[in-house]
N, C-alpha and C positions, 0 to 999 in steps of 0.2 A: 388196628386201633379204631375204636369207635369214635365217631364224630358227633359232637353235641351241636345242634343247630338251635340257636336262641334268638328271640326277638325281645325288644324292650317294651315293657308295659308301663303302668302308671308309677310315678314318683321314682323313676330310675331302676325299678326292679326288673331282673331278667327272667322272662317267662319262657316256656317251652321245656322246663325242667320239672322233676317230680317235686322237689322241694323249693321254697322260696329262697330269695337272696337278700332279704332284709336281716337287720341285726336281730338275733334271737337271744341275746343275753348269755354269751358263751362263757361267762364267769371271769371275764378280765375286768378288774375293778381299778378305777383310777385313783391313785394316791400322789397328789402333788406336794411332796415334802420339799423343804428348803434345799436338800441335797440334790433332788430331782430338778428343781428350777436351775440350781447352779450348774449342773451337768449340761442341761440344754439340749438333749437329743430327743427330738419329737418321737413319741411312742414308747420311750423306755422310762421306767421309774427305778430310783435307787432304792435298794433294800438294805444294803450294808456296805460300809467303807472300812477296810482293814489297812492298818499302817504296819508294814513289815520292817525287818531289821535294817535294811538298807535305806530306809526312808521313803521308799516307794509306797504308792497307795493302790490298793486293789479295790475296785469299785464293782460291787455285785449289783446287777440290774435284772429286771424282769419286764416282759412286754406289758404295756399299759395302753393298748390300742385294740379295740374290738375288730377292727378291720383285718388285723393279723390272723384272726380265726377263719377267715373266708378262703375257701379253696382257690388257688390261683387258676385253675383250669375252668371251673364252672361258676365260681362266684358264690356258692352256697356256704352259709356260715355253719361251722361244725360245733357240736356240743360234746363230742366223744374224743376224750384224750387218749391217744395211743401210747405215749411215752414221754420222756424228757431228754433234753439235750443241752450241752454247754458249749459255747463258742467264745472265742476271745478275739473280737474285732479291735483293731488299732484305731486310736482316735487322736484328735489334735492335742498337742502338749498342754498341760496346766501347770504353770509354775516351773521351778527348777527340778522338783523331784519327779521321777517318773510316775505315770499312771497306767494301770492296766484295768481294761474292762472285762468282766466275766458275765456274760449274758446267759441267764437260765431261761431257756426257751422250751416250748412244748411242741410235741408232734400230735397232729390231729388226724382223726380218720374222716374221709369224706364219705358221707352216707347217700350221696346222690347217685342213684342206680344208673342214670344216663351219662355220668362222668367217668372217663377212663382212669382218673387218678385215684388211687386207693388211700394214700395218705400224703401229708405235707408237714412241713415245719414252719413255724412262724417267721415272717420276714416283714421288713418295713422299708419305706423309701429311704430312711436315713441309714438303713444297713440292708441292702438288697440280698436276695438269696445267693448263697455260696460266696459272698463278699468277705474278704478278710480285713478290709478297712472300711471306716464309715464314709458316708458320701461327702460330709464336710471335710475330712481329712484329704480326700482325694482331690476336692476342689481347691483347698488351701495349697496343697503341693503343686498343683498344675499352675495356679496363679503365681506361686513364688518362683517357679522356674521361669515363667514368662517375664516377670517384673523385678525379681530380686536376686536370686541366687545365681552364681556364676555358672553352674552347669547342672545337669541332671543328677550327677552323682552327689553334689553338694546338697541338693534338696533331699535326696534319698537318705543321706546320712543324718540329716537334721531331724526328719520325720521317722526315722527307723524303718524305712521301706526298702524293698529291693529296687534295683535299677529298672527292670522291666515295668514294675507298678508305677513307679514315678514317672517314667517316660510315657506310659499310657495316660497317666492323669494330665500331663502336659499336652499330649495330642488332643485329648477331649477338650482341654480348656482353650486351645487356639483354632480348632476347626471351625466354630461359629464365626470367629473373627475373619478367618482366611476366606470364609465363603461370602463375605460381604463384598460388594463392588468397590473397586479402587477409585477414589476421586481422580480426575484429570491432573496430570502434572503441568504445572506452570512454568518451572525453571529447571532445566536439565543441567547436571553437573558431572564432573569426572573425579572419581576418588580413587587414589592409588595407595596401596598398602604393602609394605614389605613383608614377605612371607619368610620369616626366619633370618638368620644371619647369612651374609655373603660368604662364599667359599673360595679360599685363595689357593693358588697353585704356583709352584716355582718352576721358572723355565731352565731345563737342564743345560742349556747352552749359555745363556746370558746370566743366569742366576737371578733374574729379576722376578718379583712376585706380581702376579696378575690375578684378576678376578676370574674365577672359572665358572661359577654359578651365582647369580644374584636374582632371586625370584621376586617378582612384583605381581600384585593382583590389581588389575584396573577394572573399575566398575562404573557403570552409568547410574547416577543416583538423583533423587528429587532433592534439589538444593534449597527448596523454599517451603517444603511441607513435611509430611511424615509418611510418605508412600514407600520409602526405602530407596 
C-alpha cells in the first residue's frame, strides 16, 4: 500500500499531492428548503417526502455539503462521479407516525495519483461512513439510557435499534463522564438492598418453616453527594 506524506500549506491546504485540496466546485448545490430546515440534519437536503399507506413518511435526501466530495484518504476534492448508491440511515422520531430516511448519495473517483484509494462514497459527520444510524440518534439513545429509560432494551425498542447498537451508544455517552475525576466524598453511608425474595424451607422433623436464603447487597455510598 502506498503511503502519502503530506504537509500543510497556506490556508489549510494539504500540499505534497499532485492535486490541490481546496473546494473545486464538485457540483453539490445547496438548497435550503423549508423541509430541509425542518429535518435539521447538517449536510443533507430534502428532495421529496412521500406519505405511504400506513401513515409513515419516507424522506428522500441528497448530499448538500461540498466537503463530502473530498477523498477521506488524501483530502483531494473529486469531480468525477463513479456511480450512485442508496442508504437508509435511521434517525430520531418525528411525531407519532414513523419516518424513514432514504439517502441518495454518490460514489466518487479519487483522481489523485499519489492516493491509494480509487473511489469513495459520500459521508458526513451527521452520518459517518458505514453508519446505519445518524449521529444524533446515537447520542439521543445513549443519553436516554443514562437518564430516562429503565434499560438498554427499552431504549432500543423506542428508537427501533438493536440491543448492541443501543448499548454501544450508551457506552459512548458515559465514557467521557466516567473519565472525569470523582470529587472527594464528605459523608460515607451504608446502603442495604434485598436481592429478590427470601426462600423458605420446611424442617422435616419439626415441620417449622425457616428462611433458607435471604440475599442482601450491602454497599458503601456517598451519603451527601452524587458520587455513588
